[in-house]
N, C-alpha and C positions, 0 to 999 in steps of 0.2 A: 513693337508689339501689333500681332495679327489680329485686328478686329474686324468681325464680320457684320453685315446687316446693312440698313440704309437708314438714311436722314433725309428729310425733305429740305428743298432749298431754304436756305437762312438758317437752320439748324445745325449746321456744321460745327459750332463751339461746341455743342453738347459731345460730339465725337471726340473732340480735342480733349475735353475734360475726362472723358472715359478713359482716354489712352494714357492720361496722366495718372489716372488710379493705380495702373498697373506698374507705372514707370517709377513713381515716388510714393505711393500710399499703400503698397503691399498687396493689392488684389491679386488673387490668383486665377480666380474664374468667377465672372459676374456678368450680369446682363441689364439694361435699362430700356425701358419703353416710356414714350410720352404720347398722349393723345391731345389733339386741340378740336374742340368742338366735335368730338365723336369719331374723329380720323386720326388714324395713327400716323405722327409726323416723326417718331424717333424708334428705331428697333435696332438695338446693337447688343452684341455679345461678343466673349473673347475668353481666353484662357483655358484652363483646364476644368472638366467636369468635378472632379474630385479635388479638394484642396492639396492633397497630398499624392496626386496622382500625375498621369501623363496623357490620358485621353483627352480629347477636346471637348469643350464646352459647346454644344450645339444649339440650334435655335428652340427646340423644345426642352432643353435641360430646365429642372425646376430645382428648388432649394427650400429649407425649411425657412421661415420667415420672422420666427421668434414672436415677439409683441406686435407686430406689424398684423399678426392674427386677431387682435383685439378689435381693430377697425372693421375688419370682414364680419366678425362675429357680432358686431354691434348692430350692424344693418340688419340681421335677423329680427332683433326686438324691435327695432325701428319700423320695419316693415309688418310686423305682427301689430303694432300700434296702428300703422296707417290703414290696416286692414280692418281695424275695429275689434281685434282679438285680444288685445292687451292695454290695460290703462296704466301710463307712466305714473300716475299719481296715486295708484293704489298701493297698499301695503303688500310687501313680497309675500307675507303670510296669507293673503287672500288667495293665492294661487297655490301656495307650498306651506299648509298648516304647521308642519313641523318645524319650519323655521322659526316660528314666533318665540322659541324658547331664550331664555336668559337675556331678557330686555330688548329683543328685536322687533318688538310688535310695531314700532314706528318707522321700521326701515322701509321706505318706498321703492318701487322699481327703479324709478330715476337715480336713486342714490347708488344703485348697482353700476349705472352706467356713468356717473359723474364722479365716481370714486369717494363718495361721501357717507358709505355704508359704515364705516368705523371697523371693517373687517379684513384688514390687509394682512393679518396674521392667522396662524394656527398654534394654540397652545401646545399640540400634540402634532407636530409635522408627520406627512405621510411619507411612506417609503416610494421608490420608484415603482414597484409592483402595485402598491395601493394607489397611487396616482393614476394609473391607466384602468382602473377599474371604475366604471361610470356611476357606481354607488357611492363609492368611499369619499370622494371629495365633496359631494353636496351633504352627505352625512355629518363631515366634519366641520362644514362652516354652520350647518343647522345647530350643532352642539356648541359652537364658539360664542362666547360672550364678546361685544363690541370693545373695542380699546378706546373709543371716544363715542359721546352722544351722538348717534346717527342723525346726520343732516347739518351738523355743526361746524363741520372743518372737512378739509378733504386730505388724502394722503393716497398714493398709487397703489392700487390693489395688484400687485406684480402677478400672482398666481391664482388667488382666491376669486378674482373676477371671472375666471373661465368657469369654475364650478357654480357660481351664483347664477350667470347667465345660463348656462346649460341647463340647470334644472328648472328654471323658470320657462325655458322654451318647451322642455319635456313635459311640464305640468300643462302647459297652454295647448300644445300641438300633439302629444304623443310620441313625438321624435326628439332626438337628440339633436342639436345644433348642426352637426356636420351632417346628419342625414337629411334634415330642413333645407339646408343650404343647398346640398346636391339635388335635391328633388325640385326645389322652387327657383333656384338662382342660378348657380353654377352650371348645372346640367344642361337646362333649357338655353342657356346661352353659350355654351360651348367654351367655358372658360378653362384654362389649365390652372386651376386653384381647388385644392381640396383641403378639407378638415376632417381627417381621418382618410389616410392614402390607400386607395385600393390597390390589391395586389398586382394588377394588371398595369398599373403606372409605377411601380416601384422602381424599375430600372432607369427611370428618367431622372430621378433625384440623385444629386450628387453628394459625395461625402463632404461634410463640413468640419472646420477646425479653427483654431487661432492663427491670426497672422499679426505681424508687427509692420509699422510703417513710419513715416513721418510723423511728428508731433501733430496731433488734431487741434482744431480750434473751434469754440463754441460748445454750447450745450453743456453736458456733462462730461468733462474731458478726461484723458488718461491721468493728467495730473490736476485733479480737482481741488477746491478749496479745502482747507483743513477740516471744516465742519463737515464736508461730504465724506472725505476720508475716515475719520473718525467714526461716522455712522456706519460705514461699511465694514468698519474692523470690530465694532462693538457688537459683541454676541446678543446682548441685551436690547440693541436698540430697534426701533421699528423697522429701520431699513434692512438690516441683517435678517431679521426673522421674517420679513416679507418676503425676500428672495429665496429664504430656506423653507419655506411651507411645504416644499418636498425636498427631503434630504436623505441622501445626496442628490443633485439634480440629475435626472435622467441622462443616458446617453442619447443625443439627439440623432445619432445615426442607427440606433436600433430599430429594425424593422417593426418591432411590437410598439415602440413608442410612436413611430410614424404612421401605424396603422390606427391608432386611437385619435379621438377627437377631443383634443384640449383646448378650448376656445381663447385661453389667455396666451398660448404659447407656441402651437405646432401646425399652423397651416402651411402647407407646400404650395408652393406657386411658381410659374415662370414670371418675368418681368412683366411680359405682355398680359399673362392673366390678371396680375396685381393692377395693372395700370387700366386695363379695359374694365375692370370691375369698378374702379373709381369713377371712369368715363360714363359707365351707365347708371351710376348713382344720380349724376347731375345731368344727363342729356341723353338723347338719343344717339345710338351707335348703329354700324351697318348690321341691319338685320334685327334690330333689338330696340324696344322703346324703353324709355328712361324708367328706372326702378323706384326713385323717390320723387314725391310730387314736390312743388316748390315749398310747401309747408315742413315737410319733413326734413329737407335740406336745411332749412332754418332751425329746426329742432336740434340737427346734428352740430351744428356749428355755433349756435347760441352760446355764449359764456355761462357756464353753470358753476365752476370751481376755478378760483383764480387766486395767486400769492403763494406764500410759503407752503411747500408739500410736506406733510409730516412725515412721509417715508422717503422721498427723493431728496429732501433737505435743500431744494432749491425752488426758485418760483416756477410754477406750472400752471398751464391754463387748459381746462377740459369742458367740451360742450357734453353732448349725451352720447358717450361711448368714444369720442374721439378727441385727440389732442388737437388744440388749437394753435395757429402761428404764435411764437413768441420765443423769448431768447433761449430757453432751453430745449427747444424743438422748432427752428425756423423752417417754414414752408415757402410758398410762393409770394403771398401778400396777406393782409390781416384777415382776409375773408376765407383762406384755405383752411381743410380740416382733413385729418388723416391719422395716421399712427406709424411711428418708428418701431423698428425691432432691434433689440439690444444687440449691439455689435456690428450693426450693418444695414439691414433692410428697412425701407422706406416706401409707404404707398400714401397717396393723397390726392383731393381734388380741389379746384380752385374755381367756383362757378363764374367769378366775374370774367376771367379769362378764358374759361373752357378748357382749362390744362388739367389733365389726369396724369399722374406719374406714378412709375413702379420701377423699383430697383431692388436687386436680389443679389446675394454673393454667397460664396462657399466658405469665405474668410472673415472671421468674427473677431473684431478689435475690441478694445477695453471700453470704447464709447457706449453709454447707456441709451441716449436720446438724439444726439445729432453728430452722426458719424462723418467724418470729413471726405468720405468718398462720395456719398449721398449729397452732400451739401456742396460739393463741388459742381455736380451736376445740375443740382438746383439753381445754383448761381448762373451757370451758363443759360439755362432756360430764361431765367430773369433777363439776363442780358440781351438774349435774342429778341425778347418782347419788349426792351427798353423799359423795364419797370424800374 
């Protein structure tokens, strides 16, 4: 396998793990980047730009990162809170009066971020065309009744998370999440990361698709427990309904889908853009001051939800907008926070070690939270640091 890029001295095992992803785990095109204390120590890419193509993946190739988008979008709400523009303990209806309908008066802003809002499903799913209309999603969740008492339990809001968050940002700032992110964060920092892909960057994003490989281990696996399998197969389950809030699911290679900002699912990023985003959350990087204060970092990673997840049907842990290190989604250490993308991508930060990590791929596997390719790379970083 012809792998391109560089690794700092001592990080060679990450290159070895990256090569193994192509040799045994089905990767077709991918990239990984790692920062330590604001300095890039791993920058690798290889394979093809398109999952079904022959053109090479280049250093600037980007890819849809699916639910790794959630960790990027969460930073917007936390930064608005940090700037005094948003109260995490205020009712959502304080900013969005129409949201109060059907028993949602006590849904707090923090419930959107910690997956306790009770709104993971839509009784009337959106079509792909409706989903990319910035008005339709928020209108649908505003009209939806909670499926559990808000604040009393947690369950992964796979798609509705994006509309809830986006409308809050719009009500507070007058901009959608993607616009605000571009003007306040990714644009000024020069990050190759977009929520709502500009036409000028469309040629950089590779075509994605399904791939197969050796049997994964950890997290939600390709051969999960019977209870998980049954939940995904049952049309009436919260699991199936949560992932079917858009039905059928949009073609993620469609230019119209990529150009739209859906803060739960469709950010486009290079591995370096994703890793540097997380590096800048926790510390200074070259030419840029840290985004999160230490207090905001603690908000992001303080446990808000833990235990059996009513949607994913396994034990999950969430801070405010971020998954936390655990069996369903292992990161580097117990203090790490970030978010995986279903089928592959992963971005996270670990404040104690100063590590920020980004992995993107054009090959989606069956995994939900702990893809074996990303996990192999994380284990290699853990070994380098002797953790």
